[in-house]
N, C-alpha and C positions, 0 to 999 in steps of 0.2 A: 227659265218659266215659272212663274207662280200657278200650280193646276190643282184646281180641286177635283176627284175622284168619289164619283158619286157611288154606293153600292162597295164602299173598298172593302168590307167584312163580308163580300159574298166569294164565290168560286175565282170570277174573273178578278173583282178588284184584289185580292187577297195573292196573284201573280203580277198583274198590273202595276202595284205599289211600287214595288223594288225594281220594277224593273223600268219606269220612270224617274226614280230615286236614282238609279247607276245611271241615267241618261244624261244626268243632272238636274233635274226637275226639282224644285219645293214642292212639295206636296203634302197636300191636307185632305183628308178623308172626308165622306160626309153619310151617315148610314143609322138607322135605326136600331141596328143588332138583331133581326131576326137570327141570323146567323153566325152572330158572334163565334157561338159555343161550339160549332160543328166542325172539330177540327180534330184530322186524325194526325197522331204522333205531339210535336213540341209545338206549342200555339207560335205563330210566324209574330214577329214586331210589328206593332201596330205605329203608323204614323199618327201625327198632331191631328185632332178629328172632333168633328161638329156631331152631335149626338141628337140629329132630330129625323122626324118622320118626312118623306120627300114633299106630303102634302102641306106640312106647316113650314118650310125654309121662306126664309126672310131677304128681303134683297138686300140688308146691311150685313147678313152672311154670308153673301158673294161679293162685296165690294173688296176689291184688291185683287181679284185673281186676275190674269192673263185668258187665264182657258179654264173650261170645264169638259169633264171628260165624264158622259153620264152613262154609266153603266147600271144606275138601280131599276129594278123592275121588279115585276113575279113574273119567274121565269119558267115556265115549261106550260105544254098545251093542255093537259089533264087539269094543270092547278087552275086556268085561264076557263075552261069547260065549266068548272066547278062553279067558280065566282066569276062570271063575265064583266059582272056590272064594278066589281073592287078592282078586277085587270082594267078594264077601261079608266077606272075612277085615276088608278096608280100609273099605269104605262101611259096610258094615251094625256089625261088632264092633268097629271101632274108634272110631265115630262113637259108639257109646253109651257104649264107655269115657270118652271123652275127657267128655261129659255127665255121667257120674256121677264122675266126680274135678270136676269143675268143679264139680258141688252140692257136695261134700266140698271145698271150696276156696271155699267162699263167693260164687261168681260168680250171679249173681240173674239176671243174662239171658242167653240159650242161644237166638242164631238160626240155624235151622238151612236150608240151601239145599239143597231137596226140586226136584222136577220135574212138570210137567206131564203129562210121560210116565207118570205113575202112573192115568193113566186108560185108557190101553192103546189099544183097539177101543170104540173107545165114539160111532162113528158120526157120524150128519150133525147131531144136537141138540147146544146148547151146554150145556157142564157145569159145573154150580159145586162149588166145594167137599165137597160134601153130596151126591154124586154117587157110585155102588159105585167103586173102585179095581181095575183091572183089566191091572196088570202086565206086562206081555209079555217081558221082559228082565230077567236078573241085574241088569242096574244099575237100571232100575225096581223091580224086586221089594227088591232092597236098599234104595232110599228109603222104600218103604213098610211095612220092617220097624222102619228108624230114627225114623220118625215115631209108630210104636205103643208102643216102647220107652222111648221119651223122654218120650211123652205118661205114660208110667206111673211116672215118678218125681217130676213136677210136683205142685211145694206151693206154700204161700205165702213160702218163700223161695227158689225155684228155679222161673222163668217161661220156657219152651220156647216160641215161634213158628218155626211152617213155611212155609215161603216155597218156594210150589210155581212155579219159574219157567220162563216157555214155551221154548221151545228159542232159546239167545243169538246175537243178532249183531251185528256191528259191529266197530269198529277197538280192537284193544288192543297195545301196544308189546309183550304176549307174546302171539302171533298163535296162533288155531285156524284151520284150513284144514278140519276134518274135520266141521263144522258146515252145515249147508244154504244159507244165504245168504251165508256167509264162502267156501264152497266151489264155489259158481255161480259168483262176482264173480273169484275166481281162476282157476278154471279158464278162462274168457273170457278174461280181463287175457291170460293165458298163451298161448294157443289159437286166440283167437278165436270158439270153441263153447261154447253155454250148454248141457253135458249133463246128462240127466238117465237115470239108470240105470234107475228105477222106472217106471209108465205113468204117474205125474203127477198119481193122482189124489185120494193120499191126504191128507187136512188136517193143516196144520200151525199152531199158535200159534208166531209168533217174540216178540221183546224185544228193544233193546236192550242191551248191557254197562253202560251208563250207566244206563237207567232201571231194572237190576237192582238198580246202588247205590243209587239215589231209594229204592227201596221197603226195603231194608235199615234206610238211614238215617232212612226215616220212622218205621219200627219203634221202631228207638231210641230215636228223641225223644217215641214215646206213649206214653201213661201207662202204668204195667206191666198193670196190672189190664184195662185195655180190650183188650191185647193177647195175657193171658195164656192159653198151651196152645191159639192161635187157627193154624189155617190158610189161608192167601192166596194164591190163584193171580195170577202178577204178570205184567202182560202188557197187550195192549189186542183188543177186541173188533175191531177193523179190521187188525189182523195176523194175524187168521185166515184163512190162503189157502191153496190146494193149492200141492203142491210145482210144478206147471204155471204156476200163476199167479205164485208166487215168480219163477221162471223168467223169464217173460216180463220182469217189472219189472229184472230184470238186463239183458235182451236192449235195453232202451229206456234204459239207462244206459250200456253198454258199448260204442262205437263202434264200428260192422261185425261185428259180433257174430252169431250166427245162433243158431237155437235147435232143437238135438236132443234127442227126448225117445225113446230106445229103447226103453223097457222089456225090456231084457237081463237086470234083476236080477229080473223077477217084480212081482207086485202086492205092496204093504207092507200086513201086516195094521195097523200102527201110524195109525189115523186118527184125529184129535177136533180138535174146535173148544170154545173155552174160554171159561167167562164169566166176565170180572175184575169182576164188581159190587163183592161184596164189600170188595174193598180200597179200591175207591172210595169207597163208604157211610161204611166206618167209618174209614178213615185220612185218605181225602181224596189218595188217590193215584190218579194220573192219567200213564201212560205217556205221553213226549214226541215218541217216533224212529218215523216210517213205515219202511216195508219200502224204499219207494223212494229216501228220505233215506240211509237206511241202506247202500243200494248204492252212492249216489254216493259217500257216504262212502270207502268201502272201494274202490272203485274210482281215487279221488282219491289215497289212502294208498300203495297198492300202486305204484300208479305215481311217485310222489314219493318213496318207499321202495324204490323197484329192486326189487321182488318178482321172487325168482328160483323156475325148478321146482324146482331142487333143496331149496331151504327151503320149497316149498307141498309138496311130495309126501314130505318126509320129514322135518325138522326140526319144521312146525308141524301133523303130523300126528300124534296121539297115539301112537296103535301102532307107527307108523312108527319114532318117536322111542325109546320105550323099548324097543322090540328093538333099536334102535342101541346104545343106552344097553347093553342085556345082551349083545350079543355084543361090545362094547368092555372089555366085563369091571367095567364102573361099578355095575351092581345083579346080585346073585345071584337065585335060582331062584324067591324069594318078593317081589322087588322091593323088595330091601331094597338100602341104599346101600352097596359094599363100599369103606371108607375106607381110604386109602395115607397110610403117611409117619408114622402114629400110633403 
């Protein structure tokens, strides 16, 4: 299958592309390059790619693809809170526009990277895909809007699937340090402390980046009528843990580290436990990575590749990195690339 992966130079895209290639797909990337240089260790090989802002994609660029795997987004809640208008512009409007153009170009499958954070403050019970959506942030709200708007254009020739990923973790050559397990392990490696700023009580579902790639590959291979316009939670019930439990798993992995739950940021209203049964029963999908195994992998890779404080707190933190690009004159106020020498 000829597959276009948007955001192929991001944290998930850098894992997704080789996974889909190994599954036999012909993969092309599409990215504006915000995070192309955010690499820990050796730079990964790149597929053929289209260098374009998501907001400026044309129908001609989408012609000839069998499927679009749409990962590109401004990804995390602090960034969304700082620039909610741009978050909606890119994550919502540009994503729906991409889906409409893909349909116009004759692309049959559209796999959308949504999020379990659409469930918001769901309490202690396990939530399925049928649960009410209660997004609490611009990032999560934008994901809900895309699901609704893209589902509305689905038909016999255009088949979307919405993969509601749990919070990602695990090593990627284009690292993210601002997601919970990656952050806790990195902070422990650099300071000797596993530091939790909340009270540690919120529930979080987690899933490894490689398991997310497996879920997308599974949906690409599934009969189109079986996954048409379906939403699937992506993760495993065993990886539903409180932030404090996640932190204790890191203490068990990083030698001589200590745990500090400071509570300085107050209670976090985002708390949800997720049921992943639909993907297991309908797709045969099983997440393979546990949180202890992911913490051990991160510790091993951070040490082997020489993680530094500057990289951890600046280059691999989304908000800090985009701020640096703006300050360097590489991005304008709308977060569009400023091209030089053209």
